[in-house]
C-alpha beads as a LAMMPS data file, in Angstrom:
LAMMPS data file: protein, C-alpha beads

233 atoms
232 bonds

1 atom types
1 bond types

-500.0 500.0 xlo xhi
-500.0 500.0 ylo yhi
-500.0 500.0 zlo zhi

Masses

1 110.0

Atoms # bond

1 1 1 -429.129 -231.543 -59.589
2 1 1 -427.059 -228.258 -59.577
3 1 1 -423.632 -228.434 -60.485
4 1 1 -420.965 -227.148 -58.166
5 1 1 -417.718 -225.934 -59.667
6 1 1 -414.464 -226.835 -58.440
7 1 1 -411.035 -225.298 -59.001
8 1 1 -408.367 -227.952 -59.381
9 1 1 -404.661 -227.967 -59.718
10 1 1 -403.215 -230.366 -61.904
11 1 1 -399.036 -231.298 -62.542
12 1 1 -398.978 -232.479 -58.550
13 1 1 -396.441 -234.522 -57.722
14 1 1 -397.384 -237.869 -56.182
15 1 1 -395.669 -240.117 -53.826
16 1 1 -396.539 -240.245 -49.794
17 1 1 -393.891 -237.370 -48.393
18 1 1 -395.567 -234.628 -51.594
19 1 1 -399.461 -235.830 -50.417
20 1 1 -398.460 -235.063 -47.068
21 1 1 -397.359 -231.760 -47.807
22 1 1 -400.108 -230.698 -49.841
23 1 1 -402.750 -231.561 -46.687
24 1 1 -400.395 -229.786 -44.189
25 1 1 -400.845 -226.741 -46.633
26 1 1 -404.714 -227.612 -46.681
27 1 1 -404.962 -229.061 -50.167
28 1 1 -406.456 -232.356 -50.744
29 1 1 -404.240 -234.832 -53.177
30 1 1 -406.561 -236.342 -55.893
31 1 1 -406.838 -237.798 -59.438
32 1 1 -409.363 -237.825 -62.143
33 1 1 -410.062 -240.386 -64.697
34 1 1 -412.636 -241.792 -66.971
35 1 1 -413.857 -241.417 -70.728
36 1 1 -410.802 -242.578 -72.118
37 1 1 -409.042 -239.569 -70.240
38 1 1 -405.202 -240.987 -69.064
39 1 1 -405.504 -240.409 -65.040
40 1 1 -404.510 -236.993 -63.998
41 1 1 -403.442 -236.165 -60.705
42 1 1 -404.765 -232.972 -59.136
43 1 1 -405.108 -231.339 -55.883
44 1 1 -408.398 -229.453 -54.513
45 1 1 -408.603 -227.002 -51.358
46 1 1 -409.527 -229.046 -48.531
47 1 1 -412.415 -226.748 -47.445
48 1 1 -414.079 -225.974 -51.069
49 1 1 -414.131 -230.053 -51.437
50 1 1 -415.802 -230.318 -47.952
51 1 1 -418.233 -227.429 -48.731
52 1 1 -418.516 -229.388 -52.304
53 1 1 -419.639 -232.269 -50.673
54 1 1 -421.890 -231.402 -47.525
55 1 1 -424.907 -230.303 -49.670
56 1 1 -427.941 -232.009 -49.831
57 1 1 -426.275 -234.052 -52.855
58 1 1 -423.638 -235.331 -50.055
59 1 1 -421.253 -237.083 -51.830
60 1 1 -423.116 -237.620 -55.167
61 1 1 -422.862 -233.842 -56.137
62 1 1 -422.125 -233.421 -59.645
63 1 1 -418.714 -231.289 -59.693
64 1 1 -417.461 -229.111 -62.407
65 1 1 -414.002 -229.625 -61.895
66 1 1 -412.464 -226.858 -63.241
67 1 1 -408.445 -227.504 -64.526
68 1 1 -406.508 -224.935 -65.663
69 1 1 -409.145 -223.444 -67.312
70 1 1 -410.719 -227.251 -68.873
71 1 1 -413.812 -228.242 -67.158
72 1 1 -414.763 -231.854 -66.487
73 1 1 -417.936 -232.727 -65.197
74 1 1 -417.073 -235.459 -62.241
75 1 1 -418.237 -236.951 -59.325
76 1 1 -416.447 -237.800 -56.449
77 1 1 -416.318 -241.583 -56.430
78 1 1 -413.904 -242.996 -53.943
79 1 1 -412.983 -240.799 -50.583
80 1 1 -410.117 -242.240 -48.624
81 1 1 -410.134 -240.809 -44.823
82 1 1 -407.922 -240.473 -42.169
83 1 1 -408.237 -243.503 -40.051
84 1 1 -408.436 -241.523 -36.577
85 1 1 -409.582 -238.013 -37.601
86 1 1 -412.262 -238.982 -40.039
87 1 1 -410.577 -236.094 -42.476
88 1 1 -410.099 -236.588 -46.406
89 1 1 -406.917 -237.400 -47.255
90 1 1 -407.559 -238.339 -50.819
91 1 1 -410.552 -238.123 -53.582
92 1 1 -411.120 -239.797 -56.837
93 1 1 -412.704 -237.909 -59.634
94 1 1 -414.546 -239.368 -62.454
95 1 1 -415.399 -237.783 -64.916
96 1 1 -419.481 -238.868 -66.415
97 1 1 -421.518 -237.611 -69.288
98 1 1 -424.864 -236.074 -68.708
99 1 1 -426.676 -238.719 -70.615
100 1 1 -424.961 -241.573 -69.065
101 1 1 -426.411 -244.237 -66.318
102 1 1 -424.279 -244.188 -63.179
103 1 1 -424.743 -246.040 -60.308
104 1 1 -424.562 -243.924 -56.808
105 1 1 -425.600 -245.272 -53.227
106 1 1 -428.520 -242.971 -51.922
107 1 1 -429.530 -242.670 -47.949
108 1 1 -433.143 -244.231 -47.214
109 1 1 -434.675 -241.864 -44.603
110 1 1 -437.885 -242.644 -42.624
111 1 1 -440.355 -240.081 -42.406
112 1 1 -443.757 -240.023 -40.460
113 1 1 -444.854 -241.706 -36.713
114 1 1 -445.679 -245.187 -36.650
115 1 1 -448.236 -244.150 -34.074
116 1 1 -450.361 -247.570 -33.990
117 1 1 -447.087 -249.371 -33.657
118 1 1 -445.886 -247.134 -30.527
119 1 1 -449.555 -246.973 -28.910
120 1 1 -448.892 -251.393 -29.190
121 1 1 -445.409 -251.122 -27.624
122 1 1 -443.854 -252.024 -30.683
123 1 1 -440.854 -250.958 -32.274
124 1 1 -440.033 -250.117 -35.666
125 1 1 -436.758 -251.512 -37.290
126 1 1 -434.643 -249.934 -40.071
127 1 1 -433.203 -252.326 -41.894
128 1 1 -431.868 -250.488 -45.098
129 1 1 -430.106 -247.750 -44.392
130 1 1 -429.026 -246.825 -48.268
131 1 1 -429.817 -248.280 -51.618
132 1 1 -427.801 -248.422 -54.697
133 1 1 -429.583 -246.906 -57.722
134 1 1 -428.903 -246.247 -61.459
135 1 1 -429.681 -243.161 -63.205
136 1 1 -428.279 -240.105 -65.095
137 1 1 -426.144 -237.696 -62.968
138 1 1 -428.882 -235.498 -62.658
139 1 1 -431.452 -237.522 -61.769
140 1 1 -429.810 -239.134 -58.782
141 1 1 -432.333 -238.348 -56.049
142 1 1 -430.377 -236.854 -52.704
143 1 1 -432.481 -239.251 -50.667
144 1 1 -435.192 -241.849 -50.677
145 1 1 -438.199 -241.279 -48.062
146 1 1 -439.906 -244.117 -46.408
147 1 1 -443.443 -243.068 -45.073
148 1 1 -444.042 -245.159 -41.783
149 1 1 -447.312 -243.574 -40.448
150 1 1 -449.268 -246.159 -41.505
151 1 1 -447.538 -249.023 -40.286
152 1 1 -448.847 -251.725 -37.789
153 1 1 -447.268 -254.595 -35.957
154 1 1 -446.350 -257.146 -38.458
155 1 1 -446.201 -254.659 -41.468
156 1 1 -442.778 -254.203 -43.483
157 1 1 -442.131 -252.150 -46.106
158 1 1 -440.170 -253.812 -48.674
159 1 1 -437.630 -252.592 -51.615
160 1 1 -440.545 -253.248 -54.068
161 1 1 -442.372 -251.091 -51.959
162 1 1 -440.478 -247.796 -52.740
163 1 1 -441.278 -244.765 -55.298
164 1 1 -438.447 -244.301 -56.772
165 1 1 -438.302 -241.053 -58.706
166 1 1 -438.852 -241.110 -62.772
167 1 1 -435.808 -242.608 -64.301
168 1 1 -434.281 -244.285 -61.230
169 1 1 -433.763 -247.979 -61.121
170 1 1 -432.466 -250.147 -58.476
171 1 1 -430.882 -253.981 -58.965
172 1 1 -431.659 -254.553 -55.453
173 1 1 -433.545 -257.739 -54.594
174 1 1 -437.197 -256.492 -54.052
175 1 1 -437.933 -258.841 -51.266
176 1 1 -435.577 -256.978 -48.868
177 1 1 -436.885 -255.382 -46.021
178 1 1 -436.571 -251.776 -45.469
179 1 1 -437.845 -251.381 -42.320
180 1 1 -440.086 -253.904 -40.110
181 1 1 -442.596 -253.199 -37.481
182 1 1 -442.273 -255.717 -34.346
183 1 1 -443.926 -256.232 -31.301
184 1 1 -440.969 -255.222 -28.948
185 1 1 -439.136 -257.736 -27.307
186 1 1 -440.224 -257.108 -23.578
187 1 1 -443.732 -257.333 -25.252
188 1 1 -442.512 -260.736 -26.453
189 1 1 -440.560 -261.875 -23.248
190 1 1 -444.103 -260.973 -21.288
191 1 1 -446.189 -263.231 -23.439
192 1 1 -444.424 -266.191 -23.668
193 1 1 -444.377 -266.232 -19.867
194 1 1 -447.860 -265.643 -19.574
195 1 1 -448.279 -268.061 -22.177
196 1 1 -446.144 -270.672 -20.034
197 1 1 -448.247 -269.957 -16.964
198 1 1 -451.186 -270.718 -18.353
199 1 1 -450.244 -274.080 -20.300
200 1 1 -448.647 -274.717 -16.354
201 1 1 -451.796 -273.821 -14.869
202 1 1 -453.614 -275.950 -17.291
203 1 1 -451.260 -279.329 -16.678
204 1 1 -451.871 -278.492 -13.037
205 1 1 -455.866 -278.648 -13.398
206 1 1 -455.735 -282.103 -15.740
207 1 1 -453.367 -283.733 -13.162
208 1 1 -455.753 -282.494 -10.142
209 1 1 -458.465 -284.066 -12.000
210 1 1 -456.980 -287.137 -12.670
211 1 1 -456.093 -287.694 -8.940
212 1 1 -459.277 -286.919 -7.989
213 1 1 -460.796 -289.613 -10.439
214 1 1 -458.570 -292.238 -8.852
215 1 1 -459.424 -291.258 -5.639
216 1 1 -462.962 -291.493 -6.395
217 1 1 -462.677 -294.899 -8.041
218 1 1 -460.700 -296.059 -4.954
219 1 1 -463.330 -295.296 -2.262
220 1 1 -465.965 -296.900 -4.764
221 1 1 -463.656 -299.953 -4.483
222 1 1 -463.251 -300.207 -1.075
223 1 1 -467.323 -299.594 -0.587
224 1 1 -467.870 -302.414 -2.361
225 1 1 -465.818 -304.641 -0.735
226 1 1 -467.032 -303.759 2.597
227 1 1 -470.795 -304.662 1.167
228 1 1 -469.399 -307.899 -0.217
229 1 1 -467.822 -309.026 3.279
230 1 1 -471.397 -307.897 5.287
231 1 1 -473.430 -309.872 2.931
232 1 1 -471.055 -312.612 3.575
233 1 1 -471.486 -312.326 7.467

Bonds

1 1 1 2
2 1 2 3
3 1 3 4
4 1 4 5
5 1 5 6
6 1 6 7
7 1 7 8
8 1 8 9
9 1 9 10
10 1 10 11
11 1 11 12
12 1 12 13
13 1 13 14
14 1 14 15
15 1 15 16
16 1 16 17
17 1 17 18
18 1 18 19
19 1 19 20
20 1 20 21
21 1 21 22
22 1 22 23
23 1 23 24
24 1 24 25
25 1 25 26
26 1 26 27
27 1 27 28
28 1 28 29
29 1 29 30
30 1 30 31
31 1 31 32
32 1 32 33
33 1 33 34
34 1 34 35
35 1 35 36
36 1 36 37
37 1 37 38
38 1 38 39
39 1 39 40
40 1 40 41
41 1 41 42
42 1 42 43
43 1 43 44
44 1 44 45
45 1 45 46
46 1 46 47
47 1 47 48
48 1 48 49
49 1 49 50
50 1 50 51
51 1 51 52
52 1 52 53
53 1 53 54
54 1 54 55
55 1 55 56
56 1 56 57
57 1 57 58
58 1 58 59
59 1 59 60
60 1 60 61
61 1 61 62
62 1 62 63
63 1 63 64
64 1 64 65
65 1 65 66
66 1 66 67
67 1 67 68
68 1 68 69
69 1 69 70
70 1 70 71
71 1 71 72
72 1 72 73
73 1 73 74
74 1 74 75
75 1 75 76
76 1 76 77
77 1 77 78
78 1 78 79
79 1 79 80
80 1 80 81
81 1 81 82
82 1 82 83
83 1 83 84
84 1 84 85
85 1 85 86
86 1 86 87
87 1 87 88
88 1 88 89
89 1 89 90
90 1 90 91
91 1 91 92
92 1 92 93
93 1 93 94
94 1 94 95
95 1 95 96
96 1 96 97
97 1 97 98
98 1 98 99
99 1 99 100
100 1 100 101
101 1 101 102
102 1 102 103
103 1 103 104
104 1 104 105
105 1 105 106
106 1 106 107
107 1 107 108
108 1 108 109
109 1 109 110
110 1 110 111
111 1 111 112
112 1 112 113
113 1 113 114
114 1 114 115
115 1 115 116
116 1 116 117
117 1 117 118
118 1 118 119
119 1 119 120
120 1 120 121
121 1 121 122
122 1 122 123
123 1 123 124
124 1 124 125
125 1 125 126
126 1 126 127
127 1 127 128
128 1 128 129
129 1 129 130
130 1 130 131
131 1 131 132
132 1 132 133
133 1 133 134
134 1 134 135
135 1 135 136
136 1 136 137
137 1 137 138
138 1 138 139
139 1 139 140
140 1 140 141
141 1 141 142
142 1 142 143
143 1 143 144
144 1 144 145
145 1 145 146
146 1 146 147
147 1 147 148
148 1 148 149
149 1 149 150
150 1 150 151
151 1 151 152
152 1 152 153
153 1 153 154
154 1 154 155
155 1 155 156
156 1 156 157
157 1 157 158
158 1 158 159
159 1 159 160
160 1 160 161
161 1 161 162
162 1 162 163
163 1 163 164
164 1 164 165
165 1 165 166
166 1 166 167
167 1 167 168
168 1 168 169
169 1 169 170
170 1 170 171
171 1 171 172
172 1 172 173
173 1 173 174
174 1 174 175
175 1 175 176
176 1 176 177
177 1 177 178
178 1 178 179
179 1 179 180
180 1 180 181
181 1 181 182
182 1 182 183
183 1 183 184
184 1 184 185
185 1 185 186
186 1 186 187
187 1 187 188
188 1 188 189
189 1 189 190
190 1 190 191
191 1 191 192
192 1 192 193
193 1 193 194
194 1 194 195
195 1 195 196
196 1 196 197
197 1 197 198
198 1 198 199
199 1 199 200
200 1 200 201
201 1 201 202
202 1 202 203
203 1 203 204
204 1 204 205
205 1 205 206
206 1 206 207
207 1 207 208
208 1 208 209
209 1 209 210
210 1 210 211
211 1 211 212
212 1 212 213
213 1 213 214
214 1 214 215
215 1 215 216
216 1 216 217
217 1 217 218
218 1 218 219
219 1 219 220
220 1 220 221
221 1 221 222
222 1 222 223
223 1 223 224
224 1 224 225
225 1 225 226
226 1 226 227
227 1 227 228
228 1 228 229
229 1 229 230
230 1 230 231
231 1 231 232
232 1 232 233
């Protein structure tokens, strides 16, 4: 994963009002910490930060943070956003080493078309949208692709079926479903209605058969009684 250089200014005044003034000037307040370094308040240009975090790596981008001539390899670990506008209001930069294992959330993307499922009027249900992985910073994948083209109704792809890149692991339950191919709700309802109708028809036929047997028995009894009366006469 390529590193993105981001310039930061140290020595900002902390607090709500100073942070608000920084934002009005187009800068985002933040803090740098990690590996024994005392937390250092900084600010970065808002446009530069947005550009750095909208590459293919997304929030997992490796940022070479230049603070007053000193370079720190960091990742944006916590980003606070405005509750309405969604704009970044604060960012935490965690210092990392190239040889250490870090954790990151990676998007799970479905690729291909489950044609067999669609032909049967089924649906593909995407269950797991991101996966927490562990790897050195340079090995964190930008995304994890899941090929669904071979799926049929009743199939499921689970975490244990994912092909993670070399050096990448996860602690997520291997049995957790990533994607499931199932019959559509409408198809299931139609099948249930048809089954219910078949059962009702079978029950009606059985009742009709019992009624016919009872009528035949009654008619036979009447004939026997008539024969007996005739012989007495």
